Structures are given as structure tokens and as C-alpha cells.
Backbone bond lengths (Angstrom), bond angles and torsions (degrees), N, CA, C in turn:
res aa  C-N    CA-C-N  psi(-1)  N-CA   C-N-CA  omega(-1)  CA-C   N-CA-C  phi
1 M - - - 1.419 - - 1.633 110.32 -
2 S 1.313 111.69 132.78 1.581 113.17 -176.31 1.388 109.90 -85.96
3 N 1.300 114.26 156.80 1.429 125.61 -178.31 1.524 110.95 -103.68
4 S 1.311 116.59 55.68 1.413 120.75 -176.84 1.541 111.87 -91.83
5 N 1.286 113.02 150.41 1.518 116.96 179.74 1.500 109.32 -90.35
6 I 1.374 111.79 118.52 1.453 117.22 -176.59 1.511 109.55 -120.27
7 T 1.296 112.07 65.95 1.447 115.89 -174.12 1.599 106.72 -115.69
8 L 1.285 119.05 155.52 1.448 119.05 178.67 1.518 106.65 -97.95
9 T 1.303 113.21 140.44 1.472 120.80 -176.03 1.531 109.65 -94.39
10 K 1.277 115.11 174.84 1.450 118.84 -179.45 1.547 114.33 -64.25
11 T 1.339 117.41 -29.64 1.480 124.15 170.27 1.531 108.44 -62.21
12 N 1.348 118.63 -44.53 1.452 119.75 -178.29 1.477 112.18 -58.78
13 Y 1.394 114.00 -45.86 1.394 121.45 -179.35 1.608 115.31 -63.61
14 S 1.351 111.59 -34.74 1.427 117.78 176.41 1.471 110.68 -68.46
15 I 1.251 116.56 -42.82 1.517 118.05 178.51 1.518 112.80 -68.46
16 I 1.319 120.46 -33.46 1.444 125.25 173.84 1.492 110.40 -67.04
17 I 1.248 119.35 -40.79 1.513 121.53 179.16 1.560 109.22 -67.22
18 L 1.391 116.19 -39.73 1.407 117.59 -179.07 1.536 109.65 -66.82
19 G 1.285 116.47 -37.46 1.522 119.71 177.74 1.497 112.07 -64.18
20 C 1.330 114.56 -38.29 1.521 119.12 177.90 1.516 111.39 -64.87
21 I 1.294 114.14 -39.10 1.533 120.13 177.14 1.542 110.15 -63.57
22 I 1.313 115.65 -41.50 1.452 116.61 -179.50 1.519 111.88 -68.35
23 V 1.362 117.92 -35.48 1.406 123.73 178.00 1.563 110.17 -64.89
24 V 1.332 118.33 -45.25 1.439 123.50 175.88 1.575 109.78 -61.81
25 I 1.236 120.66 -35.73 1.394 122.24 -177.78 1.576 104.20 -73.04
26 G 1.289 122.54 -36.06 1.434 123.19 176.63 1.551 111.06 -62.17
27 F 1.373 116.20 -42.97 1.391 119.65 -179.45 1.491 112.68 -66.91
28 I 1.376 115.33 -36.69 1.466 120.44 178.08 1.485 111.51 -64.46
29 L 1.353 117.76 -37.05 1.422 121.82 176.67 1.485 114.19 -68.73
30 M 1.339 114.63 -27.16 1.474 118.45 178.22 1.542 113.96 -77.90
31 S 1.271 115.89 -18.85 1.567 121.05 -173.74 1.408 109.60 -73.18
32 G 1.378 114.77 160.12 1.438 122.76 177.88 1.436 112.82 93.44
33 G 1.320 115.12 -167.66 1.503 121.13 -178.92 1.506 118.28 85.96
34 G 1.348 109.20 2.63 1.530 113.65 -176.38 1.570 107.38 -87.16
35 S 1.253 112.01 175.30 1.482 116.16 -177.70 1.631 107.59 -135.60
36 D 1.225 119.51 141.50 1.442 123.64 177.54 1.501 113.42 -64.64
37 N 1.295 114.95 -31.90 1.516 122.59 -178.53 1.503 105.58 -102.46
38 P 1.323 117.61 117.62 1.475 121.79 -176.96 1.622 109.43 -70.00
39 A 1.264 118.47 -14.97 1.435 117.21 179.09 1.529 115.54 -84.40
40 V 1.384 113.02 -9.02 1.483 121.74 178.70 1.492 112.44 -97.06
41 F 1.318 121.25 127.67 1.464 124.01 -178.18 1.553 105.69 -125.39
42 N 1.406 111.78 110.37 1.475 116.80 -177.86 1.599 104.22 -98.94
43 E 1.305 117.88 97.20 1.398 122.88 -176.55 1.566 111.41 -64.94
44 E 1.314 115.95 -44.46 1.502 119.98 178.58 1.473 116.24 -56.45
45 E 1.361 114.09 -38.98 1.515 118.71 -176.13 1.559 105.06 -78.69
46 L 1.301 123.55 -37.06 1.470 125.89 -170.73 1.530 107.55 -75.72
47 F 1.345 115.39 -47.28 1.439 120.23 -176.75 1.506 114.13 -101.45
48 S 1.347 116.15 45.35 1.480 120.12 179.03 1.568 111.25 -79.53
49 F 1.305 112.44 165.75 1.497 118.50 179.99 1.529 108.37 -61.66
50 R 1.288 121.80 -34.98 1.438 122.79 -177.72 1.525 111.09 -64.28
51 R 1.328 116.19 -45.82 1.490 121.57 -177.28 1.522 113.63 -75.48
52 I 1.273 117.63 -33.65 1.518 120.62 -169.54 1.507 109.83 -95.73
53 T 1.359 119.59 -30.15 1.451 122.06 -173.99 1.508 113.55 -115.68
54 L 1.303 116.00 -54.41 1.442 124.23 -168.88 1.501 110.46 -71.12
55 A 1.361 120.03 -45.77 1.410 123.26 -176.08 1.556 112.44 -64.12
56 P 1.421 116.04 -50.64 1.476 119.18 178.87 1.540 110.08 -59.01
57 F 1.329 117.68 -36.08 1.466 121.17 179.68 1.561 110.40 -63.01
58 F 1.304 118.55 -48.24 1.427 122.66 173.16 1.512 113.33 -55.79
59 T 1.338 115.09 -44.16 1.484 118.60 -174.47 1.578 108.41 -65.96
60 V 1.330 112.25 -48.13 1.590 113.91 -178.34 1.517 108.76 -65.38
61 I 1.306 122.65 -39.72 1.445 122.46 178.07 1.544 109.93 -61.17
62 G 1.302 113.45 -44.64 1.473 120.23 -179.14 1.567 111.49 -56.29
63 Y 1.382 112.52 -45.37 1.513 116.25 176.92 1.417 112.21 -66.08
64 M 1.327 121.71 -33.53 1.521 124.17 176.21 1.428 110.03 -68.64
65 V 1.301 120.64 -39.56 1.529 120.82 171.11 1.412 115.78 -58.31
66 V 1.394 118.40 -41.27 1.459 124.54 179.69 1.495 106.97 -63.79
67 L 1.380 116.84 -49.15 1.449 117.72 179.76 1.496 112.84 -60.17
68 F 1.280 119.23 -38.82 1.483 122.67 178.84 1.506 109.26 -63.72
69 G 1.324 117.20 -42.16 1.465 121.42 176.79 1.538 114.07 -60.29
70 V 1.301 115.41 -35.56 1.504 118.22 179.25 1.545 109.21 -78.20
71 L 1.304 119.12 -31.41 1.460 117.59 -173.30 1.561 111.49 -92.49
72 K 1.311 115.81 -13.14 1.512 119.12 -169.54 1.635 103.66 -70.38
73 R 1.283 111.17 129.74 1.524 117.20 179.88 1.557 109.23 -97.21
74 A 1.254 114.97 145.94 1.557 120.53 177.69 1.581 103.58 -72.92
75 K 1.418 111.95 146.52 1.390 116.94 178.38 1.475 107.16 -78.08
76 I 1.441 113.69 139.36 1.395 119.32 -175.54 1.530 103.96 -107.31
77 S 1.301 117.78 124.36 1.460 120.96 179.29 1.490 108.46 -83.25
78 T 1.380 110.93 125.27 1.498 116.66 174.21 1.479 113.73 -109.90
79 P 1.198 117.19 143.52 1.501 120.42 -175.79 1.536 110.10 -67.49
80 S 1.311 118.19 150.98 1.447 119.97 -177.94 1.550 104.42 -75.11
81 S 1.351 118.85 164.66 1.484 125.55 -174.27 1.569 105.23 -66.02
82 E 1.222 122.66 -38.23 1.480 124.27 179.48 1.552 111.85 -60.62
83 Q 1.336 111.87 -46.50 1.486 116.98 179.11 1.483 108.55 -63.04
84 S 1.266 119.86 -42.51 1.436 124.29 -178.32 1.564 113.22 -62.91
85 I 1.365 115.15 -42.24 1.414 119.78 175.67 1.558 113.85 -64.81
86 K 1.350 114.45 -39.08 1.476 117.20 176.36 1.527 111.30 -65.75
87 E 1.288 117.79 -38.94 1.500 122.38 178.13 1.522 111.35 -61.59
88 V 1.356 115.16 -40.72 1.439 119.70 -176.72 1.471 109.60 -72.69
89 E 1.427 115.43 -44.40 1.456 117.19 173.88 1.556 116.37 -57.96
90 G 1.348 111.85 -36.46 1.486 115.73 -178.46 1.523 107.13 -69.93
91 S 1.299 121.32 -38.92 1.463 119.73 -173.17 1.555 108.91 -77.85
92 L 1.400 117.83 -24.05 1.446 117.87 171.80 1.473 118.47 -72.67
93 K 1.411 114.35 -25.81 1.404 118.71 -179.87 1.506 110.41 -75.97
94 K 1.247 120.07 -23.99 1.488 124.31 -177.48 1.464 106.05 -75.24
């Protein structure tokens, strides 16, 4: 079993929160379109561009941003080869 560090960084949490906000905006855009009178059907309001196209687009993009935030790995800084050689030489001299 490997001893890898699988923690989320502040950047990951920021991306996840941004994605959640986008999803909520998508659901807010989808809301509405109802009528107080069940006998009245307003097709233009219910099947508008905002509810049929724009809101699902925002929602799917938001879920993709959340997924990206979860899967994004932190950059691991690796020492340069010259630095590594000097460290090895220093440890061998001791």
C-alpha cells in the first residue's frame, strides 16, 4: 500500500465551492414557469430558452467544475538534478 498524500488543498475547495454555486444558479434558472390556475398552460413561459437550454447547461458545467475540483492534484515540487546531486554528495561526505 502506498503512502501517498490524498488531501484536498484550499484551491480544491475553492473550485468545488465555485462549481456548487454554478449548479445552484442552474437550478434557480430552471425554477418557475408554473401557473396558479391548473387550467391555464403557458407554453412560452414553461419551454423558454432559459429553462430548456441555459439552465441545464449551467448545471452540467457546474457538476463538471465540482468533479475537476475533486480530481485536481496539487503540484509537487521536485528538486532539480543539481540540487539532488549536491545533497547526495553532502550526505556521503559526512
